[in-house]
C-alpha positions in Angstrom: 75.7 97.3 118.7 77.9 94.1 118.4 80.1 93.5 121.3 83.0 92.5 119.5 83.5 95.9 117.8 86.5 95.3 116.1 85.2 91.9 114.3 86.1 93.1 110.4 85.7 89.6 108.9 81.7 89.3 108.7 81.8 87.5 105.8 84.0 84.9 106.5 80.5 82.3 107.6 80.6 79.2 106.1 77.2 79.4 106.1 76.4 83.1 104.3 77.7 83.5 100.9 77.1 87.1 99.9 77.2 86.6 96.5 73.2 84.7 97.2 72.5 88.8 98.2 72.7 89.7 94.8 70.6 87.3 93.2 67.6 89.2 91.9 69.5 92.3 92.4 70.2 93.0 88.4 68.8 96.5 88.4 71.0 97.6 91.7 74.5 95.9 90.0 73.5 97.7 86.6 72.4 100.8 87.8 75.6 100.9 89.8 77.8 100.4 86.4 76.4 103.4 85.1 78.0 105.2 88.0 80.7 104.4 87.8 80.8 104.8 84.1 79.7 108.4 84.6 82.3 108.9 87.4 85.3 107.1 85.5 84.0 109.2 82.3 86.6 106.8 80.4 89.9 108.1 82.1 92.7 105.6 83.4 94.3 105.4 86.5 98.1 104.0 87.7 96.8 101.6 90.2 93.4 101.1 91.4 92.0 99.7 94.9 89.0 98.3 95.3 88.5 98.6 99.1 85.8 96.5 100.5 85.6 94.8 96.9 84.7 91.0 98.6 84.2 88.6 95.7 85.3 91.1 93.5 81.8 92.0 92.0 82.6 95.4 90.6 86.1 94.8 90.0 86.4 93.7 86.5 84.5 98.1 85.8 87.7 99.2 87.4 90.2 96.9 84.9 88.6 98.3 82.0 90.1 102.0 84.0 93.2 101.3 85.4 96.7 99.1 84.7 96.5 97.4 87.9 94.0 96.9 90.2 94.5 96.0 94.4 91.0 94.3 95.5 91.2 94.5 99.8 89.0 92.8 101.8 88.6 91.1 105.3 87.3 87.8 104.3 89.4 85.2 103.3 86.7 83.4 102.0 85.4 86.4 99.9 88.6 86.9 98.4 89.2 83.0 97.3 85.9 83.6 95.1 87.5 86.4 93.7 90.3 84.3 92.5 89.0 82.4 91.1 86.9 84.8 89.5 89.2 87.1 88.1 91.7 85.9 85.8 94.0 89.0 85.3 97.6 89.5 85.7 96.6 93.0 87.0 94.8 92.4 90.3 96.4 91.8 93.4 94.4 90.2 96.0 95.1 91.6 99.8 93.3 90.6 102.9 92.4 94.2 105.3 93.5 92.6 108.9 93.2 95.4 110.8 89.8 97.3 111.5 89.8 101.0 109.7 93.3 100.5 107.8 93.8 100.9 104.3 96.5 98.4 103.5 98.8 100.9 101.2 101.7 103.1 101.1 101.5 107.2 101.5 100.8 109.0 98.1 100.8 105.7 96.4 97.3 104.6 95.1 95.5 106.7 92.3 92.0 105.6 92.5 90.5 104.4 95.8 86.8 102.8 95.3 84.3 101.9 98.6 81.5 100.3 96.9 78.4 99.0 100.4 81.0 99.3 103.0 79.6 102.8 104.1 76.6 100.9 106.1 79.2 98.7 108.0 81.3 101.6 109.5 79.1 103.5 112.5 82.3 106.1 112.2 84.1 106.2 109.3 86.2 109.1 109.9 89.0 106.3 110.6 88.8 105.2 107.2 88.0 108.3 105.4 91.4 109.6 107.1 93.3 106.5 105.6 91.9 107.1 102.5 93.7 110.6 102.1 96.7 109.3 103.6 97.0 106.0 100.4 95.6 108.3 97.6 98.6 110.6 95.8 97.6 114.0 95.8 95.3 114.8 93.1 93.9 111.6 93.5 90.4 110.0 93.6 88.1 108.0 95.7 84.6 107.2 94.7 82.7 106.7 98.0 78.9 105.1 97.9 76.6 106.2 101.2 74.1 104.2 102.4 72.2 107.1 103.0 69.7 107.9 105.4 68.0 111.1 103.6 66.6 109.5 100.1 62.9 110.3 99.9 61.1 108.2 101.2 62.8 108.5 104.5 62.7 112.3 104.3 58.9 111.5 103.5 59.0 109.4 106.6 60.9 112.2 109.2 58.5 114.7 107.3 55.5 113.4 108.9 56.6 113.1 112.5 57.4 116.4 112.1 61.8 115.3 113.0 64.4 116.1 111.2 66.5 113.7 109.2 69.6 112.7 111.4 72.8 114.0 111.4 74.7 111.3 113.1 74.3 107.9 111.3 71.2 105.6 111.9 71.5 102.2 113.2 69.2 99.9 110.6 68.6 96.2 110.0 69.1 93.7 113.0 70.6 96.5 115.7 67.7 98.6 115.1 65.5 95.7 116.3 67.3 95.4 119.0 69.2 92.4 118.5 72.1 91.2 118.8 74.8 90.7 115.6 78.3 91.1 115.0 77.6 92.5 111.8 76.8 96.7 111.8 74.6 98.2 109.6 73.9 102.1 109.8 72.9 104.7 107.1 74.6 107.9 106.8 73.4 112.1 106.5 75.6 112.5 103.1 75.7 115.6 104.0 77.8 114.7 107.6 79.7 112.5 105.3 80.7 115.1 102.4 81.8 117.6 105.5 83.4 114.9 107.2 85.5 114.0 103.9 86.2 118.0 103.6 87.9 117.8 107.0 90.5 115.4 105.8 91.2 117.1 102.0 88.7 115.0 100.0 86.7 117.2 98.1 83.5 116.5 96.3 83.5 117.1 92.6 81.2 114.8 90.9 78.2 113.5 92.7 74.8 111.2 91.6 71.9 109.6 93.0 71.7 105.8 92.3 69.0 102.7 92.7 66.7 105.4 92.1 64.1 103.0 91.8 64.8 100.2 94.4 61.2 100.2 95.1 59.5 96.8 95.4 56.1 99.0 92.9 59.0 99.8 90.8 60.6 96.0 90.5 57.5 94.5 89.9 56.3 96.9 87.4 58.7 97.6 85.6 60.9 96.3 82.5 64.8 96.9 83.9 65.7 98.1 80.5 63.7 101.2 81.2 64.7 101.4 85.1 68.3 101.7 83.9 67.6 104.6 81.0 66.2 106.0 84.0 69.5 105.6 86.1 71.4 107.1 83.0 69.3 110.2 82.9 68.2 110.9 86.1 71.6 109.6 88.3 73.4 113.2 88.1 69.9 115.4 88.3 68.5 113.7 91.8 71.9 113.9 93.5 71.6 117.3 94.0 67.9 116.4 95.8 70.2 113.3 97.4 67.2 111.2 96.3 68.5 107.7 96.0 69.4 105.0 98.4 73.0 105.1 97.1 74.7 108.4 97.0 77.8 108.0 95.5 81.2 110.9 96.0 83.6 111.4 93.6 86.3 112.9 95.7 89.6 114.4 94.7 92.5 114.7 97.2 93.9 118.8 97.6 
């Protein structure tokens, strides 16, 4: 693990542009757009927060469903890019300057979305507590989970006669034993659902996303067919925790 466990501005590196990560990942982005539209289902919220929203990749989707969007990220660089990208008076930009903090007053948010953040959280419990604190009673959150229990991984564990670990599993650079300041972990969705329930965030809907992310599919199927499959399969496959990305819609009780 990183020696600096409080570091959060992973994407302020002058030599790294997070937008480059999404080059060639149109399928993954569009699969997530499908998931958002399913979960939000044309509902409108007064105040929504895009937590860890980076350069505002999914903020425009929230603007279609909220009167005001607060874009939060620890990276000054990403926020500056977002300000250039999002020309809207309905977006407020906030820098997260403290680990695990949600910069919002108690009971102030109608909706919070946290996408592509869980893989940086070896211990997500403090963030879940903060999300519960900041949501209004009856408020909702969409939380994306980088899943260790996806179908291909389950086959690998089965081959080893092992169960999918309940605890977070280091992946990438940490799994290879290299030192780095950016933690990357996968989570067991069942563990995450239990942790959310402990802070009164109850799962009311669930989707399995990016189900065809494997190179074999991306190399041989047209993206239009892949996205059509996502529209049809995200909810049925969620019962199997099939895909590498699990979207949870939770509601504060």
